[in-house]
C-alpha positions as CSV (number, residue, x, y, z in Angstrom):
1,X,-49.5,-35.1,19.3
2,X,-46.9,-34.1,21.9
3,X,-44.4,-31.4,21.2
4,X,-41.7,-34.0,20.9
5,X,-43.6,-35.9,18.2
6,X,-44.2,-32.7,16.3
7,X,-40.6,-31.7,16.5
8,X,-39.5,-35.2,15.3
9,X,-42.0,-35.2,12.4
10,X,-40.8,-31.7,11.4
11,X,-37.2,-32.8,11.4
12,X,-37.9,-35.9,9.3
13,X,-39.9,-33.8,6.8
14,X,-37.1,-31.2,6.6
15,X,-34.5,-33.8,5.9
16,X,-36.6,-35.4,3.2
17,X,-37.1,-32.1,1.4
18,X,-33.7,-30.5,1.8
19,X,-31.7,-29.9,-1.3
20,X,-28.2,-31.2,-1.3
21,X,-25.6,-28.5,-1.3
22,X,-23.1,-28.7,-4.1
23,X,-19.4,-28.3,-3.6
24,X,-17.8,-24.9,-3.0
25,X,-18.0,-22.8,-6.2
26,X,-15.7,-20.1,-7.3
27,X,-18.5,-17.6,-7.4
28,X,-19.2,-18.4,-3.7
29,X,-15.8,-17.0,-2.8
30,X,-16.4,-13.8,-4.7
31,X,-19.8,-13.4,-3.0
32,X,-18.2,-13.8,0.4
33,X,-15.4,-11.4,-0.5
34,X,-17.8,-8.7,-1.9
35,X,-20.1,-9.0,1.1
36,X,-17.2,-8.7,3.5
37,X,-15.9,-5.6,1.7
38,X,-19.3,-4.1,1.6
39,X,-19.7,-4.6,5.3
40,X,-16.3,-3.1,6.1
41,X,-17.0,0.0,3.9
42,X,-20.5,0.4,5.4
43,X,-19.2,0.1,9.0
44,X,-16.4,2.6,8.2
45,X,-18.9,5.1,6.8
46,X,-21.1,4.6,9.8
47,X,-18.3,5.4,12.2
48,X,-17.2,8.4,10.1
49,X,-20.8,9.7,10.1
50,X,-21.2,9.3,13.8
51,X,-17.9,11.1,14.4
52,X,-18.8,13.9,12.1
53,X,-22.3,14.2,13.8
54,X,-20.6,14.4,17.1
55,X,-18.3,17.2,15.8
56,X,-15.1,15.4,16.4
57,X,-13.8,13.8,13.2
58,X,-11.0,11.3,13.7
59,X,-7.6,12.6,12.5
60,X,-4.4,10.6,12.3
61,X,-2.0,12.1,14.8
62,X,0.7,14.1,13.2
63,X,2.9,14.1,16.2
64,X,3.6,11.9,19.2
65,X,1.1,11.9,22.0
66,X,2.3,13.7,25.2
67,X,3.4,11.4,28.0
68,X,1.3,11.7,31.1
69,X,3.7,12.3,34.1
70,X,3.2,12.9,37.8
71,X,0.8,10.2,38.5
């Protein structure tokens, strides 16, 4: 069998054995929302940990940044 024949047979077999996806469910939205929130919290903690390890934690500026002059 050539590679093309194997690929075609694999595609036919996969289509015959695939399960039909049901319509969007309410729990799907909750899963997506919870996974997104988890990823954002994890990424935020990762950045905070890296900043703390570098010894320069991020702080919200309490005053305006000085303007660079004389360029």
